[in-house]
C-alpha positions as MATLAB code, in Angstrom:
seq = 'MDLTDSGTTVTLIAGVALLAGVLGVVIPVLPGLLLCWLAVLLWAVLGDAGGGRWVVLALATVVAVGGTVVKYLWPGKRLKSTGVPTSSLVIAGVLGIVGFFVVPVVGLVLGFVGGLWLAERLRVGPGQAWPSTRHALGAVGLSLLVEFAAALGIAVIWVFGLLAT';
ca = [
      54.509   66.100   59.220;
      56.336   64.355   61.844;
      60.207   64.462   61.303;
      60.969   62.273   64.178;
      59.577   59.305   61.995;
      62.554   57.978   59.684;
      60.312   57.332   56.867;
      59.140   60.898   56.557;
      62.612   62.211   57.172;
      64.198   60.012   54.384;
      61.281   60.930   52.015;
      61.743   64.716   52.586;
      65.516   64.309   51.891;
      64.602   62.241   48.821;
      62.374   65.088   47.555;
      64.907   67.844   48.348;
      67.666   65.854   46.431;
      64.962   65.113   43.605;
      64.555   69.054   43.236;
      68.219   69.641   43.457;
      68.913   66.980   40.799;
      66.246   68.602   38.427;
      67.890   71.863   39.230;
      71.164   70.432   38.608;
      70.367   69.627   34.873;
      70.017   73.342   34.363;
      72.647   74.669   36.656;
      75.516   72.399   35.444;
      77.626   72.238   38.605;
      75.524   69.352   39.969;
      75.213   65.949   38.282;
      71.383   66.378   37.852;
      70.151   63.040   36.347;
      72.491   61.045   38.823;
      71.364   63.015   41.759;
      67.766   62.501   41.020;
      68.333   58.392   40.675;
      70.312   58.454   44.021;
      67.402   60.335   45.679;
      64.912   57.592   44.443;
      67.388   54.850   45.427;
      67.857   56.519   48.954;
      63.799   56.495   49.242;
      63.569   53.042   47.981;
      66.303   51.518   50.336;
      65.796   53.563   53.505;
      62.114   54.570   53.094;
      59.151   52.565   54.647;
      57.223   52.951   51.346;
      56.407   49.058   51.114;
      56.933   46.737   48.058;
      55.959   49.407   45.528;
      59.253   51.233   46.219;
      61.089   48.827   44.142;
      58.876   49.267   41.047;
      59.404   52.986   41.463;
      63.229   52.398   41.734;
      63.348   50.080   38.740;
      61.061   52.619   36.529;
      63.547   55.239   37.632;
      66.438   53.215   36.569;
      65.153   52.643   33.065;
      64.317   56.385   32.746;
      67.934   57.391   34.124;
      69.950   54.927   31.837;
      67.617   55.549   28.703;
      67.950   59.303   29.225;
      71.746   59.049   29.626;
      72.186   56.861   26.615;
      69.683   59.332   24.628;
      71.493   62.266   26.008;
      74.885   61.287   24.326;
      73.674   59.397   21.218;
      71.177   61.614   19.756;
      73.123   65.079   19.970;
      76.369   63.329   19.204;
      74.737   62.216   15.801;
      73.636   65.432   15.252;
      77.360   66.825   15.731;
      78.642   64.636   13.617;
      76.412   65.436   10.723;
      77.414   69.142   11.022;
      81.072   68.281   11.267;
      81.928   69.941   14.470;
      84.944   67.767   15.899;
      85.192   66.614   19.436;
      88.537   68.878   19.938;
      86.319   72.034   19.375;
      84.041   70.898   22.436;
      87.005   70.212   24.513;
      88.275   73.689   23.786;
      84.926   74.971   24.669;
      84.526   73.009   27.816;
      87.958   74.033   29.226;
      87.329   77.752   28.491;
      83.560   77.203   30.002;
      85.506   75.970   33.204;
      87.717   78.883   33.164;
      84.849   81.396   32.485;
      83.029   79.807   35.461;
      85.769   80.802   37.887;
      86.520   84.051   36.272;
      83.012   85.714   35.796;
      80.239   84.603   38.396;
      77.101   83.209   37.421;
      77.432   83.519   33.692;
      80.853   82.660   33.050;
      80.395   78.980   32.199;
      78.078   79.787   29.401;
      80.088   82.781   28.102;
      83.391   80.756   28.240;
      81.822   77.713   26.525;
      80.124   79.563   23.723;
      83.300   81.842   23.311;
      85.637   79.012   23.369;
      83.586   77.049   20.865;
      83.373   80.014   18.570;
      87.036   80.614   18.876;
      87.836   77.002   17.949;
      85.622   76.802   15.135;
      87.063   80.121   13.820;
      90.307   78.883   13.815;
      89.272   75.566   12.411;
      86.956   76.858    9.552;
      87.715   80.400    9.221;
      85.675   83.722   10.402;
      82.865   83.162    7.657;
      81.796   79.843    8.811;
      82.439   79.871   12.702;
      79.200   81.137   13.658;
      77.116   78.843   11.784;
      79.108   76.098   12.858;
      78.975   77.143   16.542;
      75.211   77.336   16.145;
      74.866   74.012   15.103;
      77.100   72.875   18.001;
      75.101   74.785   20.514;
      71.913   73.322   19.167;
      73.411   69.728   19.914;
      74.244   70.984   23.393;
      70.849   72.251   23.825;
      69.285   69.089   22.705;
      71.611   67.161   25.337;
      70.291   69.364   28.076;
      66.718   68.910   26.989;
      66.994   64.942   26.923;
      68.581   65.126   30.351;
      65.918   67.552   31.747;
      62.959   65.512   30.354;
      64.720   62.335   32.052;
      65.049   64.043   35.419;
      61.445   65.393   35.329;
      60.352   61.706   34.389;
      62.237   60.455   37.372;
      60.538   62.879   39.646;
      56.992   62.163   38.248;
      57.517   58.364   38.833;
      58.716   59.241   42.279;
      55.760   61.391   43.094;
      53.329   58.800   41.713;
      55.055   56.030   43.574;
      54.924   58.390   46.861;
      51.150   58.738   46.418;
      50.501   54.973   45.436;
      52.570   53.549   48.585;
];
């Protein structure tokens, strides 16, 4: 591998950015799906992969847009059917951010789950707080799964494009 070649360098940077994007879906500090798409965009614009790079970029764009739309619509529909309001999710998000800074590594998850449970406890009472929280966490997990699948889809498209060009 010759790193003095600009095409090789761009490919390497795009690959690292794609890996960071896929990990960014699981580690919610990085904008995972956006980072994956930007990596393919960088590779398509600055790389020397030939005309096929635009097909790869178009396919990655379709997957990114589709993944983003499904990520918000499908879990949102599930949340509406369970009756968990947006205000509970906002409270959970705020406490998740606070938890991120208070407790290293696991604070984001602890703060989000604790905040969601607390908001639901205040809203529906102690008996229904945990079932309601579980439903909301299931929807959040579904959203994460959809985004992860889209990020992996973009990575697979890029790898096949890299091999084909």
